C-alpha positions in Angstrom: 54.5 -12.2 -10.8 54.4 -15.6 -9.1 55.3 -18.9 -10.7 52.5 -21.6 -10.6 52.6 -25.3 -11.3 50.0 -26.7 -13.6 49.0 -30.0 -15.2 47.2 -30.0 -18.6 43.9 -31.9 -18.7 44.5 -32.6 -22.5 48.1 -33.9 -22.7 48.7 -34.5 -19.0 52.1 -32.8 -19.0 53.2 -30.7 -16.0 54.7 -27.2 -16.4 55.6 -24.1 -14.4 54.2 -20.8 -15.7 54.9 -17.2 -14.6 51.4 -15.8 -14.3 49.8 -12.4 -13.7 46.7 -12.3 -11.5 44.2 -12.0 -14.4 46.0 -14.3 -16.9 44.5 -17.6 -18.0 47.1 -20.4 -18.4 47.6 -22.4 -21.6 49.7 -25.5 -22.0 53.1 -24.8 -23.6 53.0 -28.4 -25.0 49.6 -28.6 -26.8 48.1 -25.1 -26.4 45.1 -26.3 -24.4 43.6 -23.9 -21.8 42.2 -26.8 -19.7 44.9 -26.4 -17.0 44.6 -27.5 -13.4 46.7 -25.8 -10.7 48.9 -28.1 -8.7 49.9 -27.7 -5.0 53.4 -26.4 -5.0 56.1 -27.3 -2.5 57.2 -24.3 -0.5 60.8 -23.2 -1.0 62.9 -21.0 1.1 66.5 -20.0 1.6 68.3 -20.0 4.9 71.2 -17.8 5.9 73.4 -20.9 6.4 75.9 -21.9 3.8 75.5 -25.6 4.6 73.4 -27.7 2.3 69.9 -28.8 3.3 69.5 -32.6 4.0 68.0 -34.7 1.2 64.6 -36.1 2.0 64.6 -39.8 2.7 62.0 -40.6 -0.1 64.2 -39.0 -2.8 65.9 -41.4 -5.3 69.7 -41.7 -5.1 71.7 -38.6 -6.5 72.7 -40.5 -9.6 69.0 -40.8 -10.6 68.6 -37.0 -11.0 65.8 -34.8 -9.7 62.7 -36.7 -8.4 60.3 -34.2 -10.0 59.2 -30.5 -9.8 60.2 -29.0 -6.5 62.9 -31.7 -5.9 65.3 -30.8 -3.1 68.2 -31.5 -5.4 67.2 -29.0 -8.1 69.7 -26.1 -8.5 68.6 -23.1 -6.4 
């Protein structure tokens, strides 16, 4: 099953949900079923052992991840 990113229309919180093809998402924070699917950033893994470069618009490393799909999140 794929993981999808959603935002809740009620509480406006974002979440990632593992969803089957016929399942309807509900917000894990407030229980609402008024969820909007977000456009996800594609992820991939290369055969190289070197780290990928950090995007120029990311905050400094000490600020933590910049959001869902951040290039600095653990793989």
